[in-house]
N, C-alpha and C positions, 0 to 999 in steps of 0.2 A: 504494500500500500504506500509506504513512504517513497519508494522508487518512482511509483506512478505519479505521486504528488510532485516530486522533484522534477520529473520529466515534464509534467504539464506546466510547472512554474517556469522551467527553462524555455519551453515553447512559447509561453506568454511573454517572457522577456524578449525573445527573438521577434515576436510580433510587435511589441512596443518599440523595439529598436528599429524595425522597418518603418513604423509610423514616424518615429523620431528622425530617421534619415531623410524622410520627405520634408521635414520641417527644419532641418539643420541650419539652413541659411538664415532663417529668422532668429533662431535661438543662439546661433554662434555669435551674434552681435553682442549678446549680454552674458554668455556663458562660455568659458574656454573649452574647446574640444581637445581631448587627449586621445591617444591611439585607442580606438575601439570604444569610445564612449564620450561622456560629457561630464564636466564638473558643474554641479548646480549649487550656487550659494543659497543656503537657507538661513536667513538672519545672519549672514556673513560667515557662516560655517560651511566649508566646502564638503560636498558629498559627491562621490563618483557613481555615476550610473553607467553600467555596461552590461554586456551579456552575462557577466558573472553575478549581477545583482547591484544593489545599492550599498555603498560602504562609506563610512565617515573617513576623516583624514588619517585615522590610525589603522584603517583597514578592517574595522569592526562594523557589523551591521548596526544601524541606528535603531532606536526604539520603534515599535510597530507604527505608531501614529505618524512619525516622520516618514517612514517608508510609504505609508498610504498617501500622504500629501504629495510626495515627490512622484510616485507612480501616476496619480491622478493628473498631476501637472503635465507630465510627459504625454499622457493619453489625450488630454483636452486642449493642449497648446494649439491655438488657432493657426490656420494656414495664412490668414490675413490678419494683421494686427488690428484689433479693435481700437476705435478712436475716442470713445466716451470716457473722459478722465474726470468727470464730475464726482465730487466727494459725496458719499451717501453712507448712512448707517446700515447696519446689518438688516434691520427690519424693513428697509426700503427695497430689498430684493424680494420680488414676489415669490420666488422659490423657497425663501427662508421661513415662510409663515409657520410651519410646524416646529421650527427650531428656535424661534425668537425668544420665547420665555426662558429656555435653558441657556441660550447665549447671554442674555442680559443678566441672569442670576449667576452664572458660572464665570463670566468674564467681566463685564462692566461693573456690576454691583460688587463683585468679589474684589476687584481692584479698588473701588471706592472704599469699601469696608476695611480692607487690609492696609490701605495707605492713608486712611483718614488721620490727619494730624502729623503725617510723615512725608510731607512734600519733598524734602531733601533726599530722603531714602528712595522715593519713587524716581526722582530725577537721576540719581546715581544708578539705579537699576536700569533705567531706560538707556542711559549712556553706555552702560556695560553691554547692552544688547545691540549696540550700533545705532541707537536713536539719535536723531539730530533735529534741529529746529526746522520746521517745514516752511518758515518764512511767511506764515499767515498772520494777518493783523486781526485775529479773532480774540475775543475777550475771555481767555482762559489763563489760569496761573501756570499751567504746564501744557505745552504743545510739542509732541515728538512725532517725527516721521521715521518709519522703519521700512527697509527694503526686505520684505519677507522672502520673496523670490523675484527673479527678473520679471519685470512688468507687473508685479503685485506689491505695490507699496501699501502701507496702512498708516493711519494717523491716530495717535492717542491724545485725547483732550481731557484735561483734569482740572477741576476746581476743588480745593481743599475745603474742609468744613469751616464755617465761621459761626458767629452768634445767631444767624438767622437760618442758615441752610446746612444740610449735611454734605459731606463730600460727594462729588459727582464725577463719573467717568463716562466718556463716550468714545467709541472706536469707529473710525471711518475707513471705508474702502473706496477705491475708484469704482464707478458704476460698471466698468468693463471686467472687473475681477471675476464675476461669475462665468466668464467665457474661458477662464484659465483653470478654475477650480469649482467644484460643486459646493453647495452650501455647508455640508458637513465638514469638508476640508477647510473652508474659510473660517468656520468656527474653531477648528483645531489650530489654525494659523494664529488667530487672535488670542 
């Protein structure tokens, strides 16, 4: 049974690689190609995708959720680059409807709750993940842009608690993000 599963996984990797090869010109602009595959930066950490599978920089398999996101990214990467770069919240994707409550509870509200009164700690954590100022003139105490994957940036907006309001966090994606990843993978990314 294990050999059959490994064989079918290897076949699927070859199928993915064939799909990827047809998209190589687009992806090569933002992801270096190495012999037999591609290096995908996921939040700045390099992962190698090849016929042998997906490996981190040390040659180890990444956690399952990272593998899922990277595989979906390779499978869904559009042949023509989508142009809509408008910033939207997760709930603005119509396909996200079944996941919105869980996303808000486990991501946005969790960040607000865990970093309430700890703006400096959140800032350092964001910088440690490669976050940078997005250059927006929006009224938030903290604004950080992350390059999750090539063509998939996200923005974290955060206001700390004050005497009138609790801490609040909002995560934004470019509207075109759903063309690179499905809703479950976008939730994992955030």
